[in-house]
N, C-alpha and C positions, 0 to 999 in steps of 0.2 A: 056168360058168353065170353069166349077168349079172343083177344086181338093180337095181331102180329102176323109176321110172314110165315107162310108154310115153307118148311126147310127140311131136308133130309137131316137125320140124327147127327151125322158129323159136321155138317154146315152150321147146325145150330151150336155145336160145341165150339167151332172155330169163331163164330159171332160172338159168344159169351166171352171168349178169351180176348177177342178184339175190343169189345166194348170196355171190359174191365180195365185194360192196359190203357186204353185211350183216356179213361178217367184218371189213372195213376200218373200219366205222362204229361200233364199240364204243369205240374209244380217243378220238376228239375230244371228246365230251361229258364225259369224265373227265379232260381235260387240266388244269383248274383243280386238281383233286385231285393230279395227278401234280406239278404245279409246287409246291403247298402241301407236299407230302410231301418233296420235294428241297430246299425253302427257298430257291428261286432266283428271280431275275428273269426278264423275258421274253426278254432277249437270251441268257441262258444256256439257257433252254428252247428257243429257236429253235436254238441251236448243236446241241443233242442231236437235234432233229427233223431236222437236215440228214443224219443217217446214213441214213435211208431213201432221200433223194434220190441220194446217192452210190451206194448200192447198186443203185437203179433205173437210173441211167446206165450203169453198168457191165453190168448184165443186158440192157438193151434194146440195147446195142452189139454184144454177142457171143452172146446166148442162142439166135438163130435156128438156126443149124447144130445146137447141142445139142439143141434141142426136135425137130428133124427127125429126129435119130438116136434119140432116146428114143421118139418117137411122141407126137402130141398128146393122144390119149386117156389114156395112161398118165401123161403130166405133169400134165394138169389134175386128174386124180383124186387125185393126191398132193400137188399144190402148194397147193391152197386150204386143206386141213386143216392143213398145215405152216404156213401163214401165220397161222392162229388160235393155233398153238402158240407161235410166234415173238413175236406181239404179246403173249400172256400172260407170256412171259419178260421182254419189255422193260420191262414196267412195275414189275419188282422193282428196277430201276436205283436206286441212291442218289445219283447225281450225273449232271450232263450228259454228261461223257465215257463213262461207262458206258451211258448212254441211247443215245448216239451209236453205240457198238460194237454194241449189242444190236439197234438198228433197222437196222444195215448188212445183215444177211441178210434182214430184212423187204424191203428194196428189192430184193434179188436175186430173191425170189419174186415180187413184184409186176410186175417187168418181164416175166418169163416169162408170167404170166397175161394181162397186157395183149396181148401179141403173139398169143396163142392165141385169146382171145375176140374181139378185133376182126377177126382174120382170118376167124374162123368165121362172124361176123356178116356180112361182105362176101360171102363165097362162098356163104352160105345165101340171102342176098337174090337173088343171081344165079341160083341154082338154083330157087328158087320163083318168081321173076319180079316181085317187088315189093320196095320199099325197107323195110327193117326196121332199118337202122343207128341212127337216132334213138330208135326204139321200144325197141331193145336197151340203149341208154344211159339211156332212161327207167327201165327195170327196175333198172339200176345205182342210179339216184337213189332209187327205191322202196325198195330194199334199205338204202341209207344212211339214209333217213328212218326206216324201221321201227327199225333198230339205235339210231339217234340218239335216238329217242323212248324206246325201252326203256332205254338208257343213262342218259338224263335222270331217269327214274323211279327206277331203281336208285341213282343219286347222291343223290337226295332221302332215300332209306332210310338212307343212311349206310354201306352195304356197301362194303367196301375195294375199290379198283379191281383189286387183284391177284386177289381171289377172284372178282370179276365176270368178268375176262378168262379165268380158268381155267374157269369154268363154260361159256364160250362155246365152248370147244374141242370137246367131245362134240356140242353142238348143231350146229356147222358140219359136222362129219364126218358126222353122220346126214343132214344136208341135201344135202351133195355126193352121198352114196350114193343118195339118193331121186331127185334131179333129174338127175344126170349119170352114173348107174350104166350106163346104156344108150347113153352118148355114143359117136358115131362121126363123125370129121371129114367135113365136106362136101368134094366134089371141087373141084379149082381152077377159077377162072373160065376160060371159053373165051377165046381171043384174048390171053391175058396170058402172060408168060414163066413157065415152070416150072422154069427153071434153079435150081440151089441158091442159097440166099441167101448173100450176101457174109458173111465173118466179121466185118467191121466195117461197120455200116451208115452210111456217109458221106452226109450230107445233100447233095443237089444244090441249085442256085439255086432251082428251083421249089419244092422241099420248104421251103427257108428262107423263101419268101414265105408259104407255108401256115403255118409256124411264127408269123410275124408276125400272121397272122389270128387264131391261137388264143391268143396270149400274154396278152391282157387277161383273157380267159374263164378261162384256166387259173390265173393267179395270183390273180385275185379269188375264184374258186371255192375254191383252197386256202387264201386268207386267211379266208374264211368259216368253213371246216371248222377250221382251227388256232386261230383267234383270236376268233371270235363269242362263244364261250361266256365266254372271259376278258374279253372287251370288256363284255359285259353284267354281269359280276361287278364289274369295276373301275370302270366309269362309272356304273352305276345300282344297284349293290349288291342284285342281284335274288336269289331263291332258287336253290339248285343245280338244280332243275327247269326254271325259266324260262332259266337260263344254257344248259342243255343243249338246251332247246327251240329257241333260236335256231339252233343247228346243224341240227337236224331240219326246221326250218321252211324254210330255203333248199333243202334236199334235196327237200322236197315239192313246192315250186312248180317246181323244175327238173324233177322226174320228170313233173309233169302237162304241162308245156310240151314235153318231149321226147316224150311219148306221142302227142301230136297233130301235132307238127312235120313229119313226113313228108308229109302231105297238102298242107301249105302249100308245102313245097319243090316238090312235083309241080305245084301249081297255079301257082306264081309262079316263083321260081329260088332257088338256093342264096345268091346274092349279096343279093338283096332281103331274104330271111328274116334272113341273118346281119347286115345293117345295121339292121334294126328291132330285133333283139335286143340289139345293141351300144348302141343308144340307150337301151333300157330299163336295161341294165347301168350305164350312166353316171348315169342318174337315182337307181338304187338306191345307188350309191357316194355320191352327194351326200347322200342321206337319212341314211346311216350316218354320214358325216363331220359333218354339221351337227345330228344328233339332240339334241333337248332333252328327250325323254322316252323311256322304254324301248318304247313303242308305235311311235314313229317309227323307232327303230333296227330294230326287228322287221320294219316295213314296208320298210325298205331291204334287209334280208337277203332278204326274200321277192322283192323286185324284182331283186336280184342273182341269186337262183336262176333266175328267168325268163330273165334276160339271158345267164347262162352256158350255158344248157341245150343249144343245138344246135351251137354254134360248133365245138367239138372233134370231134363225130360227123361234121359236114359236111366238115371238113378231112380226117378219116380217110378217108371215102369217095373224097375227091378224090386222095389219095395212093395208095389201093389200086387205082383205076381207071387210074392212069398206066401206059403200056406200055413205058416206056424201060428199066425193070429188073424184077426179080421183085417181086410185090405185097409179099411178106414184107419185102424190103429196104426198100421205100419206106414201108411202115407202120413198121417200126422206125425208120427215120431220122427220120420225123415225130415219132413217139412218144418217141424217146430225148431230144429237146429240149423238146417241148411238155409232155410228162408230167413231166419233171424240173423244168421251170419250175413246175408245179403243186406239186411237193414241195419244191423248193429255195427258190423265191421267198418263200412265206410264213414259213418259218423265218427267213429273213434279214430279214423285216419285224419280227421280234421285237427287233432292235437299234433299228430306228426307233421301235417301240413304247416302248422302254425310255428313250431319249433325247429324243424329240420328243413322246411320247404315243401311246397305242394308236389314237386317231382317225386319225392320219396313216398308220397301216398300211393303211388303206383308201383315204384321199385320194390317196395316191401313185399309185393305179391309174388315175386320170383321163387322163394322157397315154397311157397303154397303150391305153386305150379308143379314143382318137383315132387311134393307129397302126393298130390292128386294123380300125377303120372303113375307113381308106384302102386297105389291103390286101385287103379282102374280095372285090374283083373277081376274085381268083384262084380263087374257088370256082365260077365258072361264071354266066353271065347268062341261060341259057335254062331254062325250065321242064324237069323231068325226069319223063318219064311212061313207064309200061310198058304193054305190051299185056294182060299177066296181072295181074289185082288179087287 
């Protein structure tokens, strides 16, 4: 007997993205507390955070066949609650090496969830006849915003980060049961390969171009998640709530933009939308880099949320719709590099923050924005419309 809410296919996808990101969003607002508890500088904290990136790279490279064998339903119902539990264990680390080791299995879980949810979003939008990929990622951002806002409020109360994340475990488990208890995977897209996914998702040249498109958005989004709270604390000496709010604000503006992005993609084109967003991202990075007051930095984080909003979802759709290989292989090939850049790049920026100053952790993203702008033509130059709305 199955438990959970009866939801339309797209609403179940949205709910899955929301719960997954709500689980992930508890840690970033508490990173200043984690750093303080371990008594380390930004470079050492960044070293610890790399553990999740390494685990994600391994998982995205090899998880496809394992997930196929276990089944997507069984996998998603167990992986998200397990992710919450592993995050709770990780914040008990007493030093960066232990933090790295405890975040390694977190990365394993993240990779599997990414493959399942992005494939499900792509297959569901094909099944119902209109685009939902950007809106699905909007709900990821709404979940992150909600968790970030709660985390900022809890940080202000002085509750320990360990107890905070332990309390999140049953909350996440109940949310998964309610939203995904009746989950059944959507059928494959027609016209795409249904062969078994390769054991190692080697990126092709076309996928590498898509990686270049996503690079600036992924690294700057990750930088906002990992370093915005610490930036606000170190540069402007703000309260714990306002430091955590910087994380939530970027997620909120990202969420709102993603929610409405699909209609603009259908009216104009993926390339046009991407280049407008990349321009906004560049302005946001400049605001953060040159901020002279906390409001200016917050405005920059808000603009960065807008700018990073739809780049990765557009690239994921482009990868999933390629017919040269199984959709799962192309999705994993793009995700294994782009999503690892999201996790690996920002921790490495910790060394830049330690030796050059934390402003440069954001300023260094400007050349990447230019690279992504030039490569954005790979997303397609024609409006994408569907007969069924």
